[in-house]
C-alpha positions as CSV (number, residue, x, y, z in Angstrom):
1,M,12.9,-15.6,26.9
2,L,13.3,-17.6,23.6
3,A,10.1,-16.0,22.3
4,M,11.6,-12.5,23.0
5,A,14.8,-13.6,21.3
6,L,12.7,-14.3,18.2
7,A,11.5,-10.7,18.1
8,A,14.9,-9.3,19.0
9,L,16.6,-11.2,16.3
10,D,14.2,-10.0,13.6
11,S,14.6,-6.4,14.7
12,T,18.4,-6.3,13.9
13,I,18.9,-9.0,11.2
14,V,16.9,-7.0,8.6
15,S,18.8,-3.7,8.9
16,T,22.2,-5.1,7.9
17,A,20.7,-6.4,4.6
18,V,19.0,-3.2,3.5
19,P,21.5,-2.4,0.7
20,Q,21.0,-5.9,-0.7
21,I,17.2,-5.8,-0.4
22,V,17.1,-2.5,-2.2
23,G,19.5,-3.7,-4.8
24,D,17.2,-6.6,-5.5
25,L,13.7,-5.2,-5.1
26,G,14.3,-1.4,-5.6
27,G,12.2,1.1,-3.7
28,F,14.8,2.9,-1.7
29,S,12.6,6.0,-1.4
30,Y,10.2,4.0,0.8
31,F,12.5,1.3,2.3
32,S,12.1,2.8,5.7
33,W,8.5,1.3,5.6
34,L,10.2,-2.0,6.2
35,F,10.7,-0.7,9.8
36,S,7.9,1.8,10.2
37,G,5.2,-0.6,9.0
38,Y,6.5,-3.4,11.3
39,L,6.7,-1.0,14.2
40,L,3.3,0.4,13.6
41,A,1.7,-3.0,13.7
42,V,3.6,-3.8,16.9
43,T,2.6,-0.5,18.5
44,V,-1.1,-0.8,17.8
45,S,-1.3,-4.4,18.8
46,L,0.6,-4.1,22.1
47,P,-2.2,-2.8,24.3
48,V,-4.8,-5.0,22.6
49,Y,-2.7,-8.1,23.4
50,G,-2.3,-6.8,26.9
51,K,-6.1,-6.7,27.4
52,L,-6.5,-10.2,25.7
53,S,-3.8,-11.7,28.0
54,D,-5.6,-10.2,31.1
55,T,-8.9,-11.9,29.9
56,F,-7.7,-15.2,28.4
57,G,-4.3,-15.7,30.0
58,R,-0.8,-15.2,28.8
59,K,-0.1,-18.6,27.3
60,P,-2.8,-18.6,24.5
61,V,-1.8,-15.0,23.5
62,L,1.9,-15.9,23.4
63,V,1.2,-19.0,21.3
64,A,-1.0,-17.2,18.8
65,G,1.4,-14.3,18.5
66,A,4.3,-16.6,17.8
67,A,2.3,-18.4,15.1
68,V,1.3,-15.1,13.4
69,F,5.0,-13.9,13.5
70,L,6.2,-17.1,11.9
71,L,3.6,-16.9,9.2
72,G,4.7,-13.3,8.4
73,S,8.4,-14.5,8.3
74,L,7.5,-17.1,5.7
75,L,5.6,-14.7,3.6
76,C,8.5,-12.1,3.8
77,A,10.8,-14.8,2.4
78,L,8.5,-15.2,-0.6
79,A,8.1,-11.5,-1.3
80,W,8.4,-10.5,-5.0
81,N,8.7,-6.7,-4.6
82,M,9.1,-4.0,-2.0
83,A,5.4,-3.4,-1.6
84,A,4.8,-7.1,-0.8
85,L,7.7,-7.3,1.6
86,I,6.4,-4.2,3.5
87,A,2.9,-5.8,3.7
88,F,4.3,-9.1,5.0
89,R,6.4,-7.2,7.5
90,I,3.2,-5.7,8.9
91,V,1.9,-9.3,9.4
92,Q,5.1,-10.0,11.3
93,G,4.5,-6.9,13.4
94,L,1.0,-8.1,14.4
95,G,2.7,-11.2,15.9
96,G,5.6,-9.3,17.3
97,G,3.3,-7.2,19.5
98,A,2.1,-10.3,21.3
99,L,5.7,-11.6,21.8
100,Q,7.1,-8.3,23.3
101,G,4.1,-7.3,25.5
102,T,3.3,-10.7,26.9
103,V,6.8,-11.6,27.8
104,Q,7.2,-8.4,29.7
105,T,3.9,-9.0,31.5
106,L,5.0,-12.6,32.4
107,A,8.2,-11.1,33.9
108,A,6.1,-8.9,36.2
109,D,3.7,-11.9,37.0
110,L,6.5,-14.3,38.0
111,Y,8.9,-12.1,39.9
112,P,8.4,-9.8,42.9
113,L,9.8,-6.3,43.0
114,Q,13.1,-7.1,44.6
115,E,13.9,-9.7,42.0
116,R,12.6,-7.8,39.0
117,P,15.9,-6.0,38.3
118,K,17.6,-9.3,37.8
119,I,15.1,-10.8,35.4
120,Q,14.9,-7.5,33.5
121,A,18.6,-7.6,33.1
122,K,18.4,-11.1,31.8
123,L,15.8,-10.1,29.3
124,S,18.1,-7.2,28.2
125,T,20.8,-9.9,27.8
126,V,18.4,-11.8,25.5
127,W,18.1,-8.7,23.4
128,A,21.9,-8.2,23.4
129,V,22.7,-11.8,22.4
130,S,20.1,-11.7,19.7
131,A,21.2,-8.3,18.5
132,V,24.8,-9.4,18.3
133,A,23.9,-12.5,16.4
134,G,21.4,-10.8,14.2
135,P,23.6,-8.3,12.3
136,G,26.3,-11.0,12.0
137,I,23.9,-13.6,10.6
138,G,22.3,-11.0,8.4
139,G,25.6,-9.9,7.1
140,I,26.7,-13.4,6.3
141,L,23.5,-14.3,4.6
142,A,23.5,-11.0,2.6
143,A,27.1,-11.6,1.5
144,Y,27.2,-15.3,0.8
145,A,23.6,-16.5,0.3
146,D,20.4,-14.4,-0.2
147,W,18.6,-11.8,1.9
148,R,15.5,-14.0,1.9
149,W,17.2,-16.3,4.3
150,I,17.1,-13.7,7.0
151,F,13.4,-14.4,7.4
152,I,13.7,-18.2,6.9
153,V,16.0,-18.5,10.0
154,N,13.1,-17.3,12.1
155,L,11.2,-20.5,11.5
156,P,13.4,-23.1,13.4
157,V,13.9,-20.6,16.3
158,G,10.2,-20.0,16.4
159,A,9.4,-23.7,16.3
160,V,11.5,-24.4,19.3
161,A,10.0,-21.4,21.2
162,L,6.5,-22.7,20.5
163,W,7.3,-26.2,21.7
164,L,8.8,-24.9,24.9
165,I,5.9,-22.6,25.6
166,V,3.3,-25.2,25.0
167,R,5.2,-27.9,27.0
168,H,6.6,-25.9,29.9
169,L,4.6,-22.7,30.5
170,H,2.0,-23.5,33.1
171,E,-0.3,-20.7,34.4
172,P,-2.4,-20.9,37.6
173,A,-6.1,-20.9,37.3
174,R,-7.5,-17.4,36.6
175,R,-10.7,-15.8,37.6
176,T,-12.7,-14.7,34.6
177,G,-15.8,-12.5,34.6
178,T,-19.2,-13.8,33.6
179,G,-19.7,-11.1,30.9
180,R,-18.3,-11.0,27.4
181,P,-14.8,-9.5,27.3
182,R,-14.8,-5.9,25.9
183,I,-11.9,-5.2,23.7
184,D,-11.5,-1.7,22.2
185,W,-11.3,-2.9,18.5
186,A,-12.6,0.4,17.2
187,G,-9.9,2.3,19.1
188,A,-7.2,0.0,17.8
189,L,-8.5,0.4,14.2
190,A,-8.7,4.2,14.6
191,V,-5.1,4.4,15.9
192,F,-3.9,2.1,13.1
193,A,-5.6,4.2,10.4
194,C,-4.4,7.5,11.9
195,G,-0.8,6.3,12.3
196,G,-0.7,4.8,8.8
197,V,-1.9,8.1,7.1
198,L,0.4,10.3,9.1
199,L,3.4,8.0,8.5
200,T,2.7,7.9,4.8
201,A,2.7,11.7,4.8
202,L,6.1,11.8,6.7
203,V,7.8,9.1,4.7
204,Q,6.8,10.2,1.2
205,G,6.7,14.0,1.8
206,G,9.6,15.8,0.2
207,V,10.5,12.6,-1.8
208,A,7.6,11.3,-3.8
209,W,6.0,14.7,-3.8
210,P,6.8,18.2,-2.4
211,W,5.9,19.0,1.2
212,L,3.4,21.7,0.2
213,S,1.8,19.7,-2.6
214,A,-1.8,18.6,-2.7
215,P,-1.1,14.9,-1.8
216,S,1.0,16.0,1.2
217,T,-1.6,18.5,2.4
218,A,-4.4,15.9,1.9
219,L,-2.6,13.3,3.9
220,F,-1.8,15.6,6.8
221,A,-5.4,16.9,6.9
222,T,-6.8,13.4,6.9
223,G,-4.3,12.4,9.7
224,L,-5.4,15.3,11.8
225,A,-9.0,14.4,11.3
226,L,-8.3,10.9,12.3
227,V,-6.6,12.1,15.5
228,G,-10.0,13.7,16.4
229,V,-11.7,10.3,15.7
230,V,-9.2,8.5,17.9
231,V,-9.9,10.9,20.8
232,L,-13.7,10.5,20.4
233,V,-13.6,6.7,20.2
234,E,-11.3,6.4,23.2
235,R,-13.4,8.7,25.4
236,R,-16.5,6.6,24.7
237,A,-14.8,3.2,25.0
238,A,-15.7,1.2,28.0
239,E,-12.2,-0.4,28.1
240,P,-9.9,1.9,26.1
241,I,-6.6,0.5,24.9
242,I,-4.7,2.9,27.1
243,P,-6.8,4.3,30.0
244,G,-6.6,7.9,30.9
245,W,-5.1,7.4,34.3
246,V,-1.7,6.5,32.8
247,W,-1.5,10.2,31.7
248,R,-3.0,11.7,34.8
249,R,-0.3,10.3,37.1
250,R,2.9,12.4,36.8
251,T,5.3,9.6,37.2
252,I,3.8,7.3,34.6
253,A,3.2,10.2,32.1
254,A,6.8,11.4,32.4
255,V,8.2,7.9,31.9
256,N,5.9,7.3,28.9
257,L,7.2,10.5,27.2
258,A,10.8,9.8,28.1
259,L,10.7,6.3,26.7
260,G,8.9,7.6,23.7
261,A,11.9,9.8,23.0
262,L,14.1,6.7,23.6
263,G,12.2,4.8,20.9
264,L,12.7,7.8,18.6
265,L,16.4,8.0,19.0
266,M,17.0,4.3,18.8
267,V,16.0,4.4,15.1
268,A,19.1,6.4,14.2
269,P,21.7,3.7,14.8
270,S,19.6,0.6,14.3
271,V,18.3,1.6,10.9
272,F,20.9,3.9,9.4
273,L,24.2,2.9,10.9
274,P,24.7,-0.4,8.9
275,T,24.1,1.4,5.6
276,Y,26.6,4.1,6.7
277,A,29.2,1.5,7.7
278,Q,28.9,-0.3,4.3
279,S,28.5,2.7,2.0
280,V,30.7,5.3,3.7
281,L,33.2,3.3,5.6
282,G,33.4,0.6,2.9
283,L,32.9,-2.2,5.4
284,A,31.6,-5.7,4.4
285,P,28.2,-6.6,5.7
286,V,29.6,-8.7,8.5
287,A,31.8,-5.9,9.8
288,A,29.0,-3.4,9.4
289,G,26.8,-5.6,11.6
290,F,29.5,-5.6,14.3
291,V,29.7,-1.8,14.3
292,L,26.0,-1.8,15.2
293,S,26.0,-4.7,17.6
294,V,28.5,-3.4,20.0
295,W,26.0,-1.2,21.8
296,T,24.1,-4.4,22.7
297,L,27.1,-5.6,24.6
298,S,27.4,-2.6,26.9
299,W,23.6,-2.0,27.3
300,P,22.7,-5.1,29.4
301,V,25.9,-4.8,31.5
302,S,25.0,-1.2,32.3
303,A,21.4,-2.2,32.9
304,A,22.4,-4.9,35.3
305,L,24.7,-2.5,37.3
306,S,22.1,0.3,37.3
307,Q,20.3,-1.1,40.4
308,H,23.4,-0.1,42.4
309,V,23.1,3.5,41.1
310,Y,19.3,4.0,41.5
311,R,19.2,2.6,45.0
312,R,21.6,5.4,45.9
313,I,20.3,8.4,43.9
314,G,16.8,7.3,42.8
315,F,15.2,6.2,39.6
316,R,14.8,9.7,38.1
317,N,18.4,10.9,38.7
318,T,19.9,7.6,37.3
319,A,17.8,7.9,34.2
320,M,18.8,11.5,33.7
321,L,22.4,10.6,34.0
322,G,22.1,8.0,31.3
323,I,20.1,10.1,28.8
324,G,22.2,13.2,29.3
325,T,25.3,11.2,28.5
326,A,23.5,9.6,25.5
327,S,22.6,13.1,24.2
328,L,26.3,14.2,24.2
329,I,27.3,11.0,22.4
330,L,24.7,11.4,19.6
331,F,25.6,15.0,19.0
332,A,29.3,13.9,18.7
333,F,28.6,11.6,15.8
334,P,28.3,14.3,13.1
335,F,31.8,15.5,14.1
336,L,33.4,12.2,13.0
337,P,35.9,12.7,10.1
338,Y,35.0,11.7,6.6
339,P,35.3,8.9,5.7
340,G,36.8,8.0,9.0
341,A,37.8,4.7,10.5
342,A,35.5,1.9,11.7
343,W,36.7,2.1,15.4
344,Q,35.3,5.6,15.7
345,P,31.6,4.9,15.3
346,T,32.1,1.6,17.1
347,L,33.5,3.4,20.2
348,L,30.6,5.8,20.2
349,M,28.1,2.9,19.9
350,L,29.7,1.1,22.9
351,A,29.4,4.3,25.0
352,L,25.8,4.9,23.8
353,G,24.7,1.4,24.9
354,A,26.2,2.0,28.4
355,A,24.3,5.3,28.7
356,L,21.0,3.9,27.5
357,G,21.3,0.9,29.9
358,L,21.3,3.4,32.8
359,F,18.3,5.2,31.3
360,Q,15.7,2.6,30.3
361,L,15.7,-0.1,33.0
362,P,15.4,2.2,36.1
363,L,12.3,3.8,34.5
364,I,10.6,0.5,33.7
365,I,11.3,-0.9,37.2
366,G,10.3,2.5,38.7
367,V,6.9,2.5,37.0
368,Q,6.2,-1.1,38.0
369,S,6.9,-0.2,41.6
370,T,4.4,2.7,41.7
371,V,1.3,0.6,40.9
372,G,-0.5,-2.3,42.4
373,W,-0.7,-5.8,40.9
374,A,-4.1,-5.0,39.3
375,E,-2.7,-2.0,37.4
376,R,0.8,-3.3,36.6
377,G,0.0,-4.9,33.3
378,T,-1.7,-1.8,32.0
379,A,1.1,0.4,33.2
380,T,3.8,-1.8,31.6
381,A,1.8,-1.9,28.4
382,S,1.6,1.9,28.3
383,V,5.4,2.1,28.7
384,L,6.0,-0.3,25.9
385,F,3.3,1.4,23.7
386,C,5.0,4.8,24.1
387,R,8.4,3.3,23.3
388,Q,7.1,1.6,20.2
389,T,5.3,4.7,19.2
390,G,8.6,6.6,19.4
391,Q,10.2,4.0,17.2
392,T,7.4,4.1,14.7
393,V,7.5,7.9,14.4
394,G,11.3,7.8,14.4
395,A,11.4,5.4,11.5
396,A,9.1,7.8,9.5
397,V,10.7,11.1,10.6
398,F,14.3,10.0,10.2
399,G,13.5,8.2,6.9
400,A,12.0,11.5,5.7
401,I,15.1,13.4,6.8
402,A,17.5,11.0,5.2
403,N,15.4,10.9,1.9
404,S,15.3,14.7,1.8
405,V,19.0,15.1,2.3
406,L,19.8,12.4,-0.3
407,A,17.4,14.0,-2.8
408,S,19.0,17.4,-2.3
409,R,22.6,16.0,-2.6
410,L,21.9,13.7,-5.5
411,G,19.9,16.0,-7.8
412,G,16.3,15.2,-7.0
413,A,14.1,12.5,-5.6
414,S,13.4,11.0,-9.1
415,D,17.0,9.8,-9.3
416,L,17.1,8.1,-5.8
417,D,16.3,4.6,-6.9
418,T,18.7,4.7,-9.9
419,V,21.6,6.1,-7.9
420,T,21.1,4.1,-4.7
421,R,21.0,0.8,-6.4
422,S,24.8,1.0,-6.1
423,L,24.3,0.4,-2.4
424,G,24.1,-3.3,-3.1
425,T,27.4,-3.3,-5.0
426,D,31.0,-3.0,-4.0
427,A,31.6,0.3,-5.8
428,V,29.6,3.2,-4.3
429,P,30.1,6.5,-6.2
430,E,31.8,9.2,-4.2
431,A,28.8,11.5,-4.5
432,T,26.5,8.9,-3.1
433,R,28.9,8.2,-0.2
434,R,29.1,11.8,0.8
435,A,25.3,12.2,0.5
436,I,24.7,9.2,2.7
437,A,27.2,10.5,5.3
438,D,25.4,13.9,5.4
439,A,22.0,12.2,5.7
440,V,23.2,10.0,8.6
441,H,24.8,13.0,10.3
442,W,21.5,14.8,10.2
443,V,19.7,11.8,11.5
444,Y,22.0,11.5,14.5
445,T,21.6,15.2,15.2
446,G,17.8,14.6,15.4
447,A,18.4,11.7,17.7
448,G,20.5,13.9,20.0
449,C,17.6,16.4,20.2
450,A,15.3,13.5,21.2
451,A,17.6,12.5,24.0
452,A,17.8,16.1,25.2
453,L,14.0,16.3,25.2
454,A,13.8,13.2,27.3
455,F,16.2,14.7,29.8
456,L,14.1,17.9,30.1
457,V,10.9,15.8,30.5
458,L,12.4,13.9,33.5
459,L,13.9,17.1,35.0
460,T,10.7,19.2,34.8
461,W,7.9,16.6,35.1
462,A,9.0,13.4,36.9
463,P,9.0,13.5,40.7
464,R,12.5,13.4,42.3
465,R,11.5,10.3,44.2
466,F,9.1,7.8,42.7
467,P,6.1,7.0,45.0
468,T,6.8,3.2,45.3
469,L,4.3,0.9,46.8
470,K,4.9,-2.0,49.2
471,E,3.9,-5.4,47.9
């Protein structure tokens, strides 16, 4: 749980300090790579770490992942420009994949089905506490110290986590095969290359170059070619990173797509709301962090109570209730008055957290209940992989949308860095404030569409009652 807190803290503490990072290092037109690069590394490494933990045990993978994450944190604190910071965030992501995936696998290892809702609710509480502390700590450090400290604070937390894992996590003896373990490194590399190329095209298209220009066309063509490579490599792999059966079973396939949409829509508040709160509402970094963090208060409470709902109406209907409500809340955000009061987005975020708590946990528990012990790790990894894929794509897509709107409102992409350096100051020009408000409104509209898509997937594809297995 402390290792998960390490990853959860890092996912929120950075977003609050984006204006200060951009003001110091520049590079606003590709600052979203701070998130998309990290999430890409987490996404690709998740299934690989799952296979490694099945082969060598959970403990060595968790220790190695924590060490890599802490190394990336130290390097981020020493970054000298935006490109270096993005590169070191990718190193962090390679460690974060081990933390997130292995902890979820351990939860399934240690607790039977009837107790799993309780431990999953506790893990959601870890995310909530870390998320509440993250924006506050990030805001305080950005306002009164230096943004580099947001990475340095990972080091003592990680050191305690490593000590506890080494000392207190004891796994039973595991049976291992006599042959050499076969890890699909070629598939992981192909997915990483494909995702990197397509994300570059999405993030920089319409900003660094026009959408129909030669660089944009070349990147998209290369990305599509790499998609074909990924398909060929995965079909021939003896142990593919995500087996084909996770897509052939309706329940798992529908949940994977629905949680992919969840990852997509989560980017809107977690990445763009702090900048909106500071630049449009005029809040201090600490107050902006609070506006974001309130959804992490209602999320675990709703998740803990969701078991009383899905035991009555089923996993699918509970999830549809949650995501349908979330869609209405996201579509309501663009109707907030300009500049508005801080309580208005805060109230929406509180309601959004409650809705998503009803959506995510029943689907995770539902998928774990449809497979046997031997397949549960792979099924859980596929769910996390799809959710992280959604976040990775969302960071790129919504970053591209925001950059396009800002460029059109501020007179061209070439002026973005000059104009938006004011984000790290107390005086944001009125034209910039309105441009940021318009950009965030469009981002929330896109997030609402993603929620509506998840609702339709569950309605049309997922079975009304999940085929649960007895343990």
